C-alpha positions as CSV (number, residue, x, y, z in Angstrom):
1,M,-31.4,-31.8,-32.2
2,P,-28.4,-34.2,-33.4
3,K,-29.1,-38.0,-31.9
4,T,-24.9,-37.3,-30.3
5,I,-25.9,-34.6,-28.5
6,R,-29.8,-35.7,-27.7
7,Y,-28.5,-39.1,-26.6
8,T,-25.8,-38.6,-24.5
9,L,-24.8,-39.7,-20.4
10,L,-25.6,-36.6,-19.0
11,S,-28.3,-34.7,-19.4
12,L,-26.7,-30.9,-18.9
13,R,-30.1,-29.4,-19.2
14,D,-31.4,-31.2,-15.9
15,L,-27.6,-30.9,-14.4
16,A,-28.0,-27.5,-14.3
17,V,-31.3,-27.3,-13.3
18,S,-30.2,-29.8,-10.3
19,A,-26.8,-28.2,-9.5
20,G,-28.9,-24.4,-10.0
21,P,-29.5,-23.5,-6.4
22,F,-25.9,-25.1,-5.2
23,L,-24.1,-23.2,-7.4
24,L,-26.5,-19.6,-6.5
25,L,-25.6,-20.4,-3.2
26,A,-21.8,-20.7,-3.9
27,V,-21.5,-17.8,-6.3
28,G,-23.7,-15.2,-3.4
29,L,-21.5,-16.7,-0.6
30,L,-18.4,-15.7,-2.8
31,V,-20.1,-12.0,-3.1
32,L,-21.1,-11.9,0.3
33,A,-17.0,-12.5,1.0
34,Y,-16.1,-10.2,-1.6
35,A,-18.0,-7.5,0.4
36,W,-17.2,-8.2,3.1
37,L,-13.3,-8.4,2.9
38,D,-13.0,-5.8,0.1
39,P,-9.8,-7.6,-1.1
40,N,-9.3,-4.4,-3.6
41,P,-7.9,-1.4,-2.8
42,P,-8.9,2.4,-3.9
43,K,-7.6,3.4,-7.5
44,R,-6.8,7.0,-6.3
45,V,-4.8,7.6,-3.2
46,T,-3.4,11.0,-1.6
47,L,0.2,11.7,-0.8
48,A,1.5,14.8,0.7
49,T,4.9,15.6,-0.1
50,G,6.8,18.9,1.0
51,P,7.7,21.9,-0.7
52,A,8.7,22.4,-4.6
53,Q,12.4,20.9,-5.4
54,S,12.7,19.3,-2.2
55,A,13.8,15.5,-1.5
56,Y,9.7,14.6,-0.4
57,E,9.0,15.9,-4.0
58,E,11.4,14.0,-5.5
59,F,10.3,10.7,-3.7
60,G,6.6,11.3,-4.1
61,K,7.1,11.3,-7.5
62,R,8.9,8.0,-7.5
63,Y,5.9,6.6,-5.6
64,A,3.9,7.7,-8.1
65,R,5.4,6.1,-11.2
66,L,5.5,2.4,-9.4
67,L,2.3,2.5,-8.1
68,A,0.7,3.7,-12.0
69,K,1.9,0.2,-12.9
70,D,-0.3,-1.4,-10.4
71,G,-3.2,0.7,-11.8
72,I,-3.0,2.8,-8.7
73,E,-3.0,6.9,-9.3
74,V,-0.8,8.8,-6.4
75,V,-1.8,12.3,-5.9
76,L,0.6,13.7,-4.7
77,L,-0.3,17.4,-2.2
78,P,2.5,19.6,-1.8
79,S,3.1,20.9,1.5
80,E,5.6,23.1,3.4
81,G,7.0,20.2,5.1
82,S,7.1,17.3,7.8
83,A,4.3,19.0,10.6
84,A,2.4,20.0,7.6
85,N,2.2,16.4,6.3
86,L,1.2,15.5,9.9
87,Q,-1.6,17.9,10.0
88,L,-3.0,16.6,6.7
89,L,-2.8,13.4,8.1
90,R,-4.7,14.3,11.0
91,E,-7.2,16.4,9.0
92,G,-8.0,13.3,6.8
93,K,-6.8,15.5,3.8
94,A,-4.1,12.7,3.3
95,D,-4.0,9.2,3.2
96,L,0.0,8.8,3.8
97,G,2.6,11.9,4.2
98,F,6.2,12.0,4.6
99,V,6.8,12.6,8.7
100,Q,9.8,13.4,10.3
101,G,11.2,12.1,13.3
102,G,10.2,14.4,15.8
103,T,7.5,16.4,14.6
104,S,5.2,14.3,16.5
105,E,5.6,16.9,19.4
106,A,5.2,20.2,17.3
107,G,1.8,20.3,17.4
108,T,-1.4,18.6,19.0
109,G,-3.6,15.8,17.2
110,N,-4.3,12.2,18.4
111,D,-2.0,10.5,16.4
112,E,-4.0,6.9,17.6
113,Q,-5.7,6.9,13.9
114,L,-2.1,6.8,12.6
115,E,0.8,4.4,11.8
116,S,3.8,3.7,10.3
117,L,5.0,2.1,7.2
118,G,8.3,1.9,8.5
119,S,11.2,4.5,8.2
120,L,12.8,5.1,4.8
121,F,15.7,7.3,5.0
122,V,18.0,9.7,7.7
123,E,16.8,13.7,6.8
124,P,20.3,15.3,7.9
125,V,19.8,19.0,9.4
126,W,21.7,21.3,6.9
127,L,23.3,24.5,8.1
128,F,24.8,26.2,5.2
129,Y,26.6,29.8,6.2
130,R,28.6,32.0,4.2
131,E,32.4,32.2,4.5
132,D,31.9,36.1,5.9
133,A,30.0,35.5,8.1
134,A,32.0,32.6,9.7
135,R,35.0,35.7,9.1
136,K,33.1,37.8,11.3
137,V,32.1,35.8,14.3
138,A,35.6,34.0,14.2
139,S,37.2,38.4,14.2
140,E,34.9,39.7,16.8
141,A,35.6,36.4,19.2
142,N,38.9,37.9,18.7
143,V,38.8,41.3,18.6
144,R,41.2,41.5,21.9
145,S,43.9,40.1,20.6
146,A,47.4,41.1,20.9
147,T,48.3,42.3,17.4
148,P,46.7,42.9,14.2
149,E,48.1,39.8,12.6
150,A,46.6,37.7,15.0
151,R,43.3,39.6,14.3
152,D,43.6,38.6,10.6
153,A,45.2,35.2,11.2
154,A,41.8,34.3,13.4
155,G,39.5,35.3,10.5
156,V,41.3,33.5,7.9
157,G,39.1,29.8,6.5
158,A,37.0,30.2,10.1
159,T,34.0,27.7,10.1
160,L,31.3,27.3,12.4
161,S,30.8,24.0,14.5
162,T,28.9,24.8,17.3
163,L,25.0,26.8,17.4
164,T,26.3,29.1,20.0
165,Q,28.1,31.0,17.1
166,L,25.4,32.1,15.3
167,Q,24.5,34.8,18.0
168,G,24.0,37.7,16.2
169,L,23.8,36.6,12.8
170,R,20.5,36.0,10.7
171,V,18.9,32.9,10.4
172,N,16.3,31.0,8.4
173,V,14.8,28.6,9.6
174,G,12.3,27.8,7.4
175,T,8.3,27.3,7.6
176,P,6.8,26.4,10.5
177,G,4.9,23.7,8.0
178,S,8.4,22.3,8.1
179,G,8.9,20.9,11.6
180,V,12.4,22.8,11.3
181,P,11.3,25.9,13.5
182,N,10.4,23.2,16.2
183,L,13.7,21.2,15.9
184,M,15.8,23.9,15.3
185,G,14.0,25.3,19.0
186,K,14.8,22.4,20.7
187,L,18.6,22.6,19.6
188,L,19.1,25.9,20.3
189,E,17.0,25.9,23.8
190,S,19.8,22.3,24.5
191,N,22.6,25.2,24.2
192,R,20.7,27.7,26.1
193,I,20.2,30.0,23.5
194,E,17.7,32.6,23.8
195,T,15.9,33.5,20.6
196,S,15.6,37.0,20.9
197,V,19.7,36.9,20.4
198,L,19.6,35.9,16.7
199,K,17.5,37.3,13.8
200,I,15.4,34.5,13.0
201,S,13.4,34.3,10.0
202,Q,11.0,31.4,8.5
203,L,11.0,32.1,4.9
204,E,10.3,28.8,2.8
205,Q,13.0,27.1,1.1
206,T,13.0,28.7,-2.3
207,P,13.0,32.3,-1.5
208,A,14.8,31.7,1.5
209,T,18.2,30.0,-0.4
210,V,17.9,33.2,-3.2
211,A,18.2,35.5,-0.1
212,F,21.1,33.4,1.3
213,L,23.1,33.7,-2.0
214,A,22.4,37.1,-2.1
215,G,24.3,38.1,1.0
216,E,20.8,39.0,2.7
217,L,21.1,35.8,5.5
218,D,24.0,34.6,6.9
219,A,23.0,30.9,7.6
220,I,20.2,29.0,6.1
221,V,18.7,26.0,7.9
222,F,16.7,22.8,6.4
223,A,16.3,19.4,7.2
224,S,16.3,16.9,3.9
225,A,17.3,14.4,1.9
226,P,20.6,14.5,0.3
227,E,18.7,13.9,-3.3
228,S,17.4,17.6,-2.6
229,L,17.9,19.7,-5.5
230,M,19.5,22.5,-2.9
231,V,21.5,20.6,-1.0
232,Q,23.3,19.4,-4.2
233,M,23.6,22.9,-5.3
234,L,24.5,24.6,-1.8
235,L,26.8,21.9,-1.7
236,Q,28.8,23.2,-4.7
237,T,28.8,26.8,-4.0
238,P,31.8,28.8,-3.6
239,G,31.8,30.9,-0.5
240,V,28.8,28.6,1.1
241,K,30.1,26.1,4.1
242,L,28.3,23.3,5.7
243,M,28.6,23.6,9.8
244,D,30.2,20.9,11.3
245,F,28.3,19.4,14.2
246,A,31.4,18.9,16.8
247,Q,28.8,17.6,19.3
248,S,26.3,15.1,16.8
249,E,27.1,12.4,19.2
250,A,25.7,14.5,22.3
251,Y,22.6,15.3,20.0
252,S,21.9,11.9,20.2
253,R,22.1,11.3,23.2
254,R,19.9,13.7,24.3
255,F,17.6,14.0,22.1
256,A,15.8,9.7,21.1
257,F,14.5,10.9,17.8
258,L,18.6,12.4,16.1
259,S,21.5,10.0,14.8
260,P,24.7,11.1,14.2
261,V,25.7,11.1,10.5
262,V,28.8,11.7,9.1
263,L,29.1,12.8,5.2
264,P,32.2,11.9,3.8
265,R,35.3,13.7,2.6
266,G,34.7,13.8,-1.6
267,V,31.2,12.3,-1.5
268,V,29.6,14.8,-3.7
269,D,32.3,15.1,-5.8
270,L,35.6,13.3,-5.2
271,A,37.6,15.2,-8.1
272,A,37.1,18.3,-6.5
273,N,37.5,16.5,-3.2
274,I,34.2,18.5,-1.8
275,P,33.3,18.3,1.1
276,P,37.1,18.8,1.7
277,Q,36.9,16.9,5.1
278,D,34.6,14.7,7.1
279,V,31.7,16.8,8.0
280,R,29.4,15.7,11.3
281,L,25.8,15.7,11.5
282,V,22.7,14.9,13.4
283,A,19.6,13.7,11.5
284,P,15.9,12.7,12.8
285,T,14.8,9.6,10.6
286,T,12.1,10.2,8.2
287,T,9.4,7.7,8.0
288,L,6.1,7.1,5.9
289,L,3.0,7.3,8.0
290,T,-0.5,6.4,6.8
291,R,-4.0,6.5,8.4
292,T,-5.5,3.3,9.8
293,G,-8.6,3.1,8.1
294,T,-6.2,2.8,4.5
295,H,-6.8,-0.1,2.6
296,P,-4.0,-3.3,3.6
297,A,-3.0,-3.8,-0.2
298,L,-2.2,0.4,-0.9
299,L,0.2,-0.5,2.6
300,Q,2.0,-3.4,0.7
301,L,2.3,-1.5,-2.7
302,F,3.7,1.3,-0.5
303,A,6.2,-0.5,1.3
304,L,7.4,-2.5,-1.8
305,A,8.1,0.1,-3.4
306,G,9.9,1.8,-0.6
307,N,11.6,-1.1,-1.1
308,E,12.8,0.0,-4.6
309,I,13.2,3.3,-3.8
310,H,15.0,3.4,-0.5
311,G,17.1,0.5,-1.0
312,S,20.0,1.6,-2.9
313,A,23.5,2.9,-1.1
314,G,23.9,6.7,-0.5
315,W,25.6,9.2,1.5
316,F,24.6,8.1,5.4
317,K,23.4,4.5,4.3
318,R,24.6,1.4,2.9
319,A,22.6,-0.9,0.5
320,R,19.4,-2.5,1.5
321,E,20.0,-0.5,4.9
322,Y,16.5,1.4,4.7
323,P,13.5,0.9,4.7
324,N,13.2,-0.8,8.7
325,V,11.5,-0.9,11.3
326,K,13.9,0.8,13.5
327,N,13.1,4.1,15.2
328,N,9.5,4.9,14.6
329,E,7.5,6.7,17.3
330,L,4.3,5.2,16.1
331,P,3.3,1.4,15.6
332,V,4.3,-0.1,12.1
333,A,2.0,-1.7,10.2
334,K,1.8,-5.2,9.9
335,E,1.3,-5.3,5.9
336,A,4.3,-3.2,5.8
337,E,6.4,-5.0,8.2
338,R,6.1,-8.1,6.2
339,S,6.4,-6.4,3.0
340,I,9.7,-4.8,4.4
341,Q,11.5,-7.9,5.6
342,A,9.9,-10.1,3.3
343,G,9.2,-8.3,-0.1
344,A,7.0,-9.0,-2.7
345,P,4.6,-12.1,-1.7
346,L,4.8,-15.1,-3.8
347,L,2.0,-15.1,-6.3
348,Q,2.7,-11.1,-7.1
349,R,6.3,-12.4,-8.4
350,Y,4.5,-14.8,-11.5
351,L,1.1,-12.9,-11.6
352,P,-0.3,-9.4,-12.1
353,F,-1.1,-7.6,-8.5
354,W,-4.9,-7.8,-9.0
355,V,-5.0,-11.3,-10.0
356,A,-2.3,-11.9,-7.1
357,N,-4.0,-9.8,-4.2
358,L,-7.1,-10.9,-5.0
359,V,-6.1,-15.0,-4.0
360,E,-3.9,-13.8,-1.4
361,R,-7.0,-11.8,0.4
362,M,-10.2,-14.7,-0.8
363,W,-7.7,-17.8,-0.2
364,L,-8.6,-18.4,3.7
365,V,-12.5,-17.4,2.9
366,M,-12.8,-19.3,-0.1
367,G,-11.6,-22.7,1.7
368,I,-14.3,-22.0,4.5
369,I,-17.0,-21.9,1.6
370,I,-15.7,-25.1,-0.1
371,A,-15.3,-26.8,3.4
372,V,-19.2,-25.4,3.9
373,L,-20.2,-26.4,0.0
374,L,-18.9,-30.2,0.0
375,P,-21.1,-31.9,2.2
376,L,-24.0,-29.9,0.5
377,S,-23.1,-30.5,-3.2
378,R,-23.8,-34.2,-2.4
379,I,-27.3,-33.5,-2.8
380,V,-26.7,-32.8,-6.5
381,P,-26.8,-36.6,-8.3
382,P,-29.6,-37.8,-6.0
383,L,-31.9,-34.6,-7.2
384,Y,-30.6,-34.9,-10.8
385,E,-31.4,-38.8,-10.6
386,F,-34.6,-37.9,-9.8
387,R,-35.5,-35.2,-12.2
388,V,-34.8,-37.3,-14.9
389,R,-36.4,-40.8,-13.4
390,S,-39.8,-38.5,-12.8
391,R,-39.6,-38.9,-16.8
392,I,-40.4,-42.1,-16.6
393,F,-41.9,-42.5,-13.6
394,R,-45.3,-40.1,-13.7
395,W,-46.4,-42.3,-17.0
396,Y,-46.6,-45.6,-14.7
397,G,-49.6,-43.9,-12.8
398,Q,-51.2,-43.5,-16.1
399,L,-50.6,-46.8,-16.9
400,R,-51.6,-48.4,-13.9
401,D,-55.3,-46.4,-14.0
402,I,-55.9,-47.9,-17.5
403,E,-54.9,-51.6,-16.0
404,H,-57.4,-51.3,-13.1
405,R,-59.9,-49.7,-14.9
406,I,-60.3,-53.4,-17.5
407,E,-62.4,-55.1,-15.7
408,S,-64.5,-52.3,-13.9
409,T,-65.5,-51.2,-17.2
410,G,-66.6,-52.5,-20.9
411,D,-65.6,-50.4,-23.0
412,N,-62.1,-51.9,-23.6
413,S,-61.6,-50.4,-26.9
414,A,-61.2,-46.7,-25.1
415,L,-59.0,-48.2,-23.0
416,L,-57.1,-49.6,-26.0
417,E,-56.8,-46.8,-27.9
418,E,-55.9,-44.8,-24.5
419,L,-53.0,-47.3,-24.2
420,N,-51.6,-46.4,-27.4
421,S,-51.5,-43.1,-26.9
422,L,-49.8,-43.1,-23.9
423,E,-47.0,-45.2,-25.9
424,N,-46.4,-43.0,-28.1
425,R,-45.7,-40.2,-25.9
426,A,-43.5,-42.8,-24.0
427,E,-41.8,-43.0,-27.7
428,K,-41.1,-39.2,-27.4
429,I,-38.9,-39.2,-24.1
430,S,-35.2,-38.0,-24.0
431,V,-33.6,-39.8,-21.1
432,P,-29.7,-39.9,-21.1
433,L,-28.4,-43.4,-22.3
434,S,-27.5,-44.2,-18.4
435,Y,-31.4,-44.2,-18.2
436,T,-32.7,-45.7,-21.1
437,D,-32.9,-49.3,-19.2
438,E,-35.7,-47.7,-17.4
439,L,-37.4,-46.4,-20.7
440,Y,-37.3,-49.3,-22.1
441,A,-39.2,-51.2,-19.3
442,L,-42.0,-48.8,-19.3
443,R,-42.6,-49.4,-22.9
444,S,-42.1,-53.5,-21.9
445,N,-44.8,-52.5,-19.6
446,I,-46.9,-51.2,-21.6
447,H,-46.9,-54.1,-24.1
448,L,-48.1,-56.4,-21.2
449,V,-51.1,-54.4,-20.4
450,R,-52.3,-54.3,-24.2
451,K,-52.2,-58.2,-24.0
452,K,-53.8,-58.3,-21.5
453,L,-56.5,-55.9,-22.9
454,Q,-56.3,-58.0,-25.9
455,R,-57.1,-60.8,-23.9
456,L,-60.2,-59.9,-22.7
């Protein structure tokens, strides 16, 4: 071993042995804290979305792409819609899901195990109807007009503006899992309309749209964000009109989960002026619900992704108006509320998610561990000093024994030989430079005892 390594100010081996128990205790406490806090989230999470080609499905894909950047796999679970998502959450088959306002009243279940990640967007009730059906309704309403010319004038450009005008029409209100049938039931009941006067069907969105365009249905109802491909297509289909809820403000006063919104004139297509005038609608607010046992780091990631996905301006919102913590029927998770209002934490803006998340969730425990270990660390220097000096001091016992036997034995030559052996071993002792004075003191004491033996 080179002298530069052998003769140093510190003995790394002795230091490692002295500090070993202390380090093992620190590592053990960190491992226990990690197991208790579980700072890193699972890498796989299930998100209940909605039917094919729906806005829920499109938003689910966006969430999956954003969370994939942080190593989280989002498994999209298709469903019939909002009510089905709520049931999947209650049964524990999904970790998160899009749920429409008012859906919780559609079924039974214990929602104390659920919490919200904030309101994401409004989801208007789209009631599309065929123009020929509207003319038929207008003609029947004016069948007693005085002249044929009056009857023709009543049917030209006829529109629907109240639910009472739907009586006798073939109306599809969506599947029970979508939550729309329950919503429409409340709206019809508030208008004192018996469902028996309507020809109601509950087809899925895609086959219902096909039947509607083929003339087999007079009206079709579904609640969706304007990003839905079905909404985009029907708004621009000739012969199809969107019902103007003239009483939208009254509906919002009757039902707390509904908000009055306006589809501005020309917002769909400015060049074609679609729609040709402002259209009043009613809209429940859609929230992202989760189970209370979902990892806090996942809640933070989904809330931050929601800021990016839903924060831009749209047909029914201004920039950064959503997500927010308003109009939530369930308590908002603290992690989500903090992320919505403050954005990404400081460390996550500069460090990878896994590193930043680990530090953020372990810093308090690490501080406590350090506060506990600091007083204990004071025993390391004395223990190190004792270990190094013990290499020298253990030979003093043998030297003292030789000195005591000088006068009690007559064979001083044997003692002298034993003393020489002790000196040879002492010369081979390796200690740090800071302790060489004690080593030389031992060798000096050995020479003193040798002189005493020689005198005798």
